[in-house]
Structure formats: structure tokens, C-alpha cells
N, C-alpha and C positions, 0 to 999 in steps of 0.2 A: 466369590465365583456367583451365587447365587445374588448378589446385587446386582453383578455386571450384567445379568440374563433378561434381572427384570429390567433395567435401565435398556440395555438394546430392544425389548420386546416395546418398550412404550416408546421410544425413539422410533420402532417401525408402527405404530399405531398413528402416532402423530403425521409420520409420511402419506400413509395411506388415508386419512381423514383430509388430508392437504393442507396444515397446518406448518405454518412457514418455520424452518428452524432457522433462517437466518434472522435472527429479530430479537430485540431487546428487550421484549415486552410483549403487553398486549396491544395489539395492531390497530389501531382508530382511524377516521378517514374526517376529516375537518375540514369544514368550507365557510366561506362570507359568500353570500347570495343575497339578491331582490328580488323581491315578489311584491305587487300592488305597490312598488313606487317605495317600500322601504326596506331597508336593509338589516341584516341578521346574521349570527354566527350561528352555524348548526353542525351535527354529528350526524355521518350518513349509517343508517341500521338498517338492515334488510332491503335495502333499495329507495329508503324512506328519508328524508331530510328532518331530525329531529332540532327544532330550533333552541338556542342556547340563552341565557339569559346576558352573556357578555364574551369576549372573544374566549376561547378554550383556555389559553396560555395567561387570562388573568382569571380562570378558575371559573367558567361558566359553565351553568348547570343547564337541564332541560328545563321549558317552559312547559312542556305537554302538547303543546302546539306542532305540526308534522306538514309537511309539503311533498309532491311528488317530484321526482327530479327535473322530468319534462315541462315544469310548470314555474322553474324559475331562472334566474339568471345568474351565472357566477360571477363573482367578483375576484379580486386578489384577494388570496386567502390571509391576508396579514395586512396590518397596518402601522409600520415599523416609525419608531422616531431617527433610527439610521439604518442605510444601507450602507453597509461594508462590504468590500470585494478583495479578494485574493489574486494575485497575476502569475503566471508562468509556474502553475503545480502541480505540471505533470511534463514527465522528460520528454515525451512526444510533442508537447506545445513550448516548452523552451529550448530544447536542440540542446546546441552546444554551448549555450551562456554559461556563465561559472555560477553554482548553486549558492544559494544565502543561507547565512544562517539562521533568519528568521524568515518567516513568511511575510512576500512582500505585499503589502497593502494601500490599498486606496478607496476613495470614498464615491458614491453613486447617491441620487438625492431620491427622498420617498416620492418625488413630483416626477420621478423616471419611471414608477409602477405602474403598469396595466396589467389587466386580467389575461386569461386565454380568450381567444375569439375577438379582442381589440387589437384595433388597426397600430402597427409600428409606423410612426410616421417620418419619414423619409426628409430630412430638414434643408432645410435652403440654405446653398452653398456646400451640402456634401456631396462626396463623389465615391466613397469607398465605405462602406456601410457594412459592416460582416455580424453574424450570427457567432456567438460562442454560450453551446449547450454546457450547463451546471446545475451539479445540487447545490440547494442551499438551506442552509440551517436556519430556524427559527427558535430564537431564544423563548427560555421558560421562567427562568427567574434571574432578578439582578444580578448581574457578574462583576466583580470588582476584583482583579488579582486573584484570580482563583488558578489552582496549580491545572497543569495536563492530567494527572490522576482524576482531581474532580470535576475536569470541565463536562462530563457527560450527563452529571447531576443537574446540570444547569439548562442543558439541552431540552427544548420541547418535542420539537417534531422536526421534516424535511419535508422540502418542497421541490420542484423542478425550477429553474429561472434561465433566462436568456441575457446573458452581459452583451446587450449589445453595444457597437464600437464603431466608432469613424476611426479607421486608419489613420489620414492625412493628420486629423485633427490632433489625434494621438500622439502623432509622432511629431509635431510641430509647435504644438502650445506647449507654455512654460509647464503647465500642470495638463492632468487627463480631464480636467473638468469638464469640457465640451465636449469631446470625444466616446467620453464614459457616461454621462450625468444628463443628456441631451432630453428633453419631454420623450416618454415612453420607452425609453433605451433599457426598461429593467423590468420585462413580460416575467409575472412570477404566477405559479400556478401547477394544475389546478386545485389541487386538496394539500393539506399539511396533515401528514402522514406519520404517526407514534408508533414506537416499537419497532421499527427496522432497522436493522443494521448499518447504519449509514458509513461504516468503513470499506463495506463492499456492496456497491450496487452497481448498474449496467447506467452510463451515462450514454445516450446518443442525440443527436441532430437530424432531421431530414428536411431537405430544401427541394420543395415541389416533388415529393414523396422518394426522392434519394440518399440514401443513408448518406453523411458527410465526416460525422464523427461518431465512434463507439469504443468506451472504455469505462473500466470500472474503478470505481473510488478507490481500491485497494492500492492504486498504482499513485495517488496523491504524493508528493515529494513532502508536504507537511501534511499529517493527518489531520482530521477534524478536530481533535482534542486539542492538540499542540496550537491549531489557530485559533481557539475560541480563548484558550490561556494568553497565548502573545496578546490579543487585541484588549484582554479584559486589564493587562497590568497596567494601560497608560488611558484606556477607554473604558467608561462603565455601561456595560449592556444592560438592557432593559427587556422584560417581557415583550415579544413581539418585534424585537430588531430582528434583521437579517443578515446573514451573510453568504456572500455568494462564492463558492469554494476553488474556483478555475475552472477551465475549459482544458479538455483533451484535445491532441492533433493539430491538425491547421483548420484553418476557416477560410471561407470568400465573401465574395461580395455578393451583397442582394440589391435588388432591385424593384422599383414599382411594381406590385402584381403576384410576386413571390410571396411562397406560404411556406414559413419555416414553423418544424413541431420539434419542441423539445421534449425530450420522453425519460422519464428517471424510473428506474425498475418501484414497483412496487407504489408509486406515486400518482400514473398515469400520463396524459397527452399535454402540454402547453402549446395552443397553435397559434399564432398571429399571422397575418396577413399583412405586407408592406406598400405602405399609401404615401402619396405625394401631401 
């Protein structure tokens, strides 16, 4: 009884201090940025960027140099060797399609990745380009044939992503290569955040300020641990590799001039303009 009272008091104290109970550990915010034409990784502490020796998922530590947030330009927060994505991972997006036994996996390309505030290029010949708001997993350890129960130990953190898709190419090509992996079709960022409970985060999209998608990752058909485990059975995942984990609801077409925002709870807003 005494232990129960102590736990309740501690939980109340955390709540009053504004500490998230919806987390897996210490919450840290990591970015990749450029300043004076030099690219670096950094960790945000008290609204200052503390430069790191290398990517945080590779064990980067603080160099002692700092920068103001308003003096830097954000880059995509990871440099993956592989960009993997999951299709149809919400009932609201899948509709009446038969449920698969395993997560449906496809590939995007590292050359698809752009940062927040960069432009999504509307490709020549494209006619039906859609946004897809997604939580993105960033790997922290080399993962090969890991179990679902152990998968969380290989995940470094999460960020926001936009699985941009050309629907006509996606429907008519032999594979989803053009429709999913065109240049600029994988916006990523703005930060990698560690310690969040990635199993229950709100994912939203806003097109020109209007909310278009809004659902929590607890509604994933295949949860993130299952996804990581499944992929690792056939493909080795390396630190910095990213996995787009599926989009909720329905999507609509974007046109040049549109502004698309993807927001993941605890991560921030990924904002891009559509350009010709």
C-alpha cells in the first residue's frame, strides 16, 4: 500500500513538471544542419544546437561548439543506406483489402530524401501526386534476423516522413519504383527524437493549412517492432537506415504551389512546397 502511494505521488510530480509519461526513456532531439557551408549533426539542448562529432546513431558526442537555432539550415536528419517503407498499414487506408500475414514492404531511394523547407519536385509526366503522412523509424544498431521482442533495442529514434506517391505510376508500372522513389519523394525530418513511445503517437497531414489525415500509430495493423523484425529476416538494417511505417486514411492530389505539412507528435512539423 505504501509503495502504491509513493508511485502515485511520483507520477503526479512528473505530470506537474510536464514530463511525458508516454515515452520509452530520456527524450533527446537530434538534427542535421548546415552552417557556414559545413554540415554537422547536433543535439538541441535549451534551444541551442550542440554540435556532435558524427551522427548520433553512430555514437556522436558533443564537440563543445554550439549554434543558435536561427543561424542554421536544417538538413534531413539521417543519411540512410536504405529507405524502406510499409504499405497499407492502417485499416483506414487499406479499406476492405484482405489483411496480409506480414507487413507489405517496398523500397524508396536515398536520393528521394529531402529536408523540411525543401521543395517536392512535381516530375515531368506526373499527373496525380499525393502526400502520405507517416511516422519514420531510424535504426540505431545493425539488425539482422532480430525477434519482434528484441526489435526496440535496435531502434534509435523516430522522425516524420512524407511518402510522396504518384498514383498513376504506382498503379500502372510493373513496380512502384517511379511512383514512390522519384527524386524528392521522401521528405524527412525535422528532427530525430529518442525516448518517445512510437507505438502511440499522433500522425497528421495538413494541405495548405487544412487537416487531411489524423490518426495514432496505435492503430497500425503491423506494429513497428513487428515491421523491424520482419524486414531484418531478409535484409540487414544498418544504423541510420529509415523505415516509413504507413499512412492513415485517404489522400488527395497536390499541385505546384501547394504547401504540405506532416506533423508527428513530439517530433515537430515537416513542411514542404510543391514545385515544378
